[in-house]
N, C-alpha and C positions, 0 to 999 in steps of 0.2 A: 434527127429527133423523131419521136414516134408519131404515128398518125393520131393517136388519142390526144396528144398534146395540142395538135393543130385543131382538132375538133372542139376542144375546150377553149382555146385562146381566141380563135377567130370570132366566134359569136360574142364573146365578152368585149371585144374591141369594136366590133361593127355595130352592135345594138346601141351603145351610148352615142356614137356618132350619128346614127339614124334618128334617135330621139331628139338630139340637139338640133339637127336639121329640120325636123318637123316643127319644133318649137319656134325656130327662126321664121319659117314660112308662115306659121300661124300669126306671129306678131306683125310681120310685114303686111299680111292680108288685112289684119285688124286696123292697122294704120291707114291703109288705102281706103277702107270702108269709112273711117272717120273723116278723111279728107273730102270724100264725096258728099258728106252730110253738112259741110260748112257752107253757109250762105253769105255772100257778100251783100251787106245791107244796102250800101249805096247803089250797087248795081240792081238790086231788087226794087228799090224805090224808083230808079230811072225807068226800069221796065214797066212798073206800074203806072208811071206818068204817061207812057205811050199806050196804055190799055184803054178800057172803056171809060165812060163818064164817071161811074162810081169810083173806079180805081184812080182816075186822075184827080177827083175831088179829095180823096183820102190822102194822096201823095202831096197835094197842095197844102193840106192842113198840117202835115208833118214837116217840120223845119229841121233839116239834116244837121245844121250847125249847132243846134241847141240840144241834140241828143248826146248824152254822156256815154262814152265808150267804156 
């Protein structure tokens, strides 16, 4: 086959694969960013109970069993 054919075919095959790979990496990075922003409420309250006086008073006022998920 001629050199011109390879020059035309290879970029047309490589560019879509590259773009799909970039999209996948972007979606996985976005998912990882969302995972880091999630706060476990029970763990947060337990850490607040171990904090200073104001934090412990607030945590004592919150009853974890009565909070609707």
